[in-house]
N, C-alpha and C positions, 0 to 999 in steps of 0.2 A: 140390499139392507139400508136402512135410515133411522135416523133418531128421530121420534115422536116427540119427546118431551123431556126439556133440560130443567132441572131444580137445583138452584143454588142458594148455600146459606152462609155468610161471613166469609166469601171467596174474594181475595182482593179487594175491588171497592164496591162490591155486591154486599149489601145486608141481606137481603133476601129478593129472589126473584124466580118466576116460573116462566117458562116460554113453550108454546106448542108450536111444532113446525110443519112446513111444507116437506112432503116427501121428494121435492125435486128442488126448487131454489129458494133460498131464504137472504134476503139482504139486511144486513145489520148497518144502520145510518147513523149519523151523530158527528159532532164535532171531534176534533182531537182531544184526548186525554177525558173521554167521559166514559170509557169502558167496553169499546166495541171489539176490541182484539181479546179483552178479557173473556168473552162469550165463548171466541174460538177457542182460547186456550182451557177453559173448563171442558170443552168438547173433546179437546185434545188428551186430556186427563185422563177421560173414561177410557181411552184406547190405549195409552201408553203406561199409565199409573203416575204420571209426573206431567210436571210442566213443559211445555214447549220454549220458555223463556228464562225461567228460574228453577236451578235445581235443588234449591234449598225449600224443603215443602212448607215450613214454618213461616217463611217469609211471604207466602201465598194467603195467610190467615188475615182477614180485616183487621185492621190497627185496633189493638186493645182487646179484641176478641179472644175468647178461649179457644175456638176450634173454628173448622169449616166442614161444609157437606156439599157434595156434589152427587147428584142423582140424574141417571138418564134411563129412560123407556124407549127400547130399540125394538125394530121389527126387522128379525133375521131369519131366514130360510124358512118362512112360513110361520116362525113362533116369535112370541113377544118375549123380550129379555130386559131384565131390570139390573143395572149396575149401579153401586154405591161405592162411593168413595168419601171416608171421613178422617179426619186428623185432628188432634188434641194437642196443644203444646207440650212438648216434652214428652209426648208418647209415640208409640208406634202407628205407622198409617194402616187404617182398616180398609179393605177392600172386598166387596162382595157380589157374587154373581147369583140373581134369584134367592138372595137372603142366605146363601151360603158362602162363608169366608173362606177367601185363599188362603193357602198354607204358604204359599209362594207368589208373589207377585209376577214372576216369570211365566207362572202359567195361564196368565190372562193375556200377555203380548201375542198380537196376531188374530185374536179372535174376532175383533171389531177391526177391521183395517181401515187405515185413515191416512191421507196425503196433506200436508200443510204447505201453502206458498206464502213467504212471508219476507217482507223487506229484510229482515236478519238472514236470510240466505245469502246475502252479498258476502258473508263470512267465508262462504264455501269457495270463493275465489280471492277474497283479501287476506283471510287469515291463513295460518298454519294447517300441516297434514291432519292434526286431531279432527277439524270441523269435517274434512271430506272422508276420515275412515268413519266418523258419526255417521255420515250419510249412509255410506254403504252398509253400516251394520243396522240402521234403522229400517232398511228396506228389506234386508235378508232375515231378520229376526221375527218379520210379521209371517213368513211364510215356511222357515226353516226350524224347526224346535231344536234339531242336534247343533245346529249351527250356533243359537243361542246358548246352549248348555256348554259347548265347546269354547265359547268366547267368554264365560263367566268362568269357567275351570282356568282358561288361560290367564285371566287378570288374576286369580288368586294364586296360581303358581308364580307367575310374574313378581307378584308382591313378595312372596316369600322368599325366592332367589334374589331380589333386591335386597331384602332385610338382611341374608345371609352375607351378600357381598360387603354391605355397610357394616357388619358385624365383622367382617375379616379385617376391614379397613381399622376399624378403632381398635383391635388387638394386636393388630399386625401380625396376624397368622393367615394360613390358606390352608383349608382341606379340600382337596380335588373330589374324593369320594362323596363328601357332603353335598358339593356342589352338583355331582353329577345326577344325583338322586331327583333335584328339581329340573334340570337340564332334560332327563328323559321324558318328564310329562310335558314341559314346555315344547319339546318338539313334537310330540304325539298331539297335542291340540294345536299348535302352530301350524302344522302341515295341513290340517284339517280347514283351519281358517283360511289358509293361503288357497287351497285348491277351491274351495266354495267361491271366494271373493274372484278368482278368476273367472271361474266358470260364469258366474252372474255378469261379469262386466262383458266377455264375450257376447252374452244373450242379449245384453242391455243396451249396447252402444247402437245397434241399427235402430231400435225403436225410438231413442233419443235424436238421433239424426232425423228422422221422419218429422217428429214433433217440432223441432228447429224450423226445418223448411217451411211447415204451415204457419209458425208462428212469425217468423221475420220476413217471409217472403221473398228473401235474399238466395243468392247463390254461392255463399260462403260454405266451405267445407270444415266441418266441425268436428273432434274427435275427443276420446276420452283413452287415456293409457293409465294401466294399471302398475305402478311402480312398486316394485318389491325386490329385496336382495335375494328373495327365494326363486327369482325368474333365472338367476344366475348360478346359486349355490344351493346344495341341500342346508336344511336348519341345522343339522349336525355339525357340517363344515362351517358354516357360519357363526356357530357360538364358538367352536375353537378357534376360529380366525380372530375372532373379537375379545377374547377372554383377556388377554392383557390390557386393552382398553376399559373392559368391564371393571378389573381389578381397579384400575388408576381413577376411573371415576365413580366406582362403588356401586353401580346400576348396571341394568341391563341395555347395552346402547343399541343394538339390532334385533330385528325379531318382526313377528307380525304387529306389534304395536307401534311399529314404524313404517308401514306402509302408507302408502300415498295414493293420489289420482293427479294427473296432469289433464289439464283443460286445454285445448289447442284450438284455433280458428286458422284456417288456410295452413296448418302445419307449424304454427307459430304458437308461443305462449298466450292464451288468451288475457291474463292479468295484465301482460303487458302491452299486448298489441289489438284488443279489442276494444270498440269503442262502448260508451257506456249503454247505448242500446243494442249491441251485439251482446254485451255481458248479462243484461236483463232478459234477453230472448232466451240465451243460453241457459240461464237459472230456472225459467219457466219451463223451458223443454224438458230438462232435467226432471223436473217434479212431475210434469204430465206423463213423461216416460214412466217414471216409477208407478205412478197410478195404472197406468196400461199393463205394465209387466205383474203388477200384483194381482191386478183382476183377471189376468188370463191363467196365472198359476194357482191363485185360489178359488176361482170361479164363483167370487164374491166380489160386488162392486164396490169399492171403497168409497168413503166420505170424502169429500174434497173440500178444503178450507183454503179460502183466498182473502188474504189480508192486504188490505191496502193497495189493492193491484194497480191503481193509478199512479202509485208512487214508482213503478216499475215500467210503465209503458204509456205512450201518448194515448190519444183518443182513438186513432185508428186501429192500432195494436189491441187496444181493449176491446174493440167492438169485435174484431177477428177472432181474438180468444173467447168473448162471450157466444159468438156463433158455434165457436168449436165445443165449449163443454156444456152448452144447453142440447147438445146431439143426443141420441138414445145410447151414445158410447159411454155417457156419464151418469150418473145417479144422482144423490144428493148434493146439492152445493150449498156453502156457506160463504158469503162475500160481504166485507166491509167496506164502507165508502164514507167521506164527508159530507159528500153531497147529497141531499134528500131525494132527489127525483132522478139523478142519472143513470143508474142502474135500472130502475124500474121501467124507465121510458123504453130502454133496450128491450126489456123482456116484453113490455106491453104491445111493443110493434111486432115481435116475433110470435105473441099469443100463446104463450107458455105460462103454467102454473108457477105462481110465486107468492111468496109473502113478504112483506116489508116491516123490520122492526126498528123503533127509534130509540136510542140510547141517550140519556141525559143524566150526569151526575150520578151514574151507577143504578139508576132505574131504567127498565127494560119494558116497552108497551109495543104492541103490535099496530101499526098504521094501516086500517082496512081500506082507506079511502083510496090508495095508490092501486090497489089490486084492479086487475081485467080478468073476467072470467076466461077459461081458456078455451081457444077455439079448435073446433072438432072438424 
């Protein structure tokens, strides 16, 4: 699978632009603040129906413009596919595949698999459990439609249960029968989520450890542990045990919405004991393992987006990473860099097919002079 062409109108700092890509490597160059990352975010939008960086859709519309449009032309499983995303201010987002509108955006997730590596990934280590749950979910929903349905249903039931607990608190009343209606559904969906997450992590860890070794060249032992109260309790027992606390706080204090991942290095917490280089290598290995896992399970090579990779690694590790991702195991790559020739020079030496695009003040253009014909 690869993206042949991208067109955007009034998206972020782009008034209008159209780019035709290499089906292998695409270098997006330019100074900071010019819009390199916004190109990647538009591509991300076409896979996930939302921005990687800003969940508020209307804030992705160019300042004072009435709408934005993003369109992508793909080649997928020997067929051409056209994806359209449009949003007018204060209106519902419109998403189409081959001119047919989706009734539910969830039906699109996973059809065009994609992995994004960004400096923003550092929040997986530095921030709370929500970021790490979002990582797990973003991987699984791209290959497991039933999991996506369970996750959406769980969140709806959780919202209803929390509203009921709040109502009990306001009225200083309590009806166990009313709460049990939501408990039954919460248990049903929560147990499915737990089992799927546990199975995924068990399969994922060895792939992740392989990539960490390839990137770091080190001998540290790294690990990922799935933390959930359901490791020790049934969901039903958990809700019974936490009911007094739930009533006191007026929301559901335990469940699948509180699960977490523990990242370790040499069996110690990565956040506390990992160096900056180790943490950066850990995050990139995490995303490359995501790529590998998805490729194997879906039998489709995802698109890989690498944003500002020199912010994460030194020159030597970047060179190691580029040698890795330009291999046949990886498909189409999009890589941003502030340096005009640094990445192209790497790929020239390797004799691989690539294109270079220069971004300046929301204007994008292909820079043909830096290309080298592919060596056979």
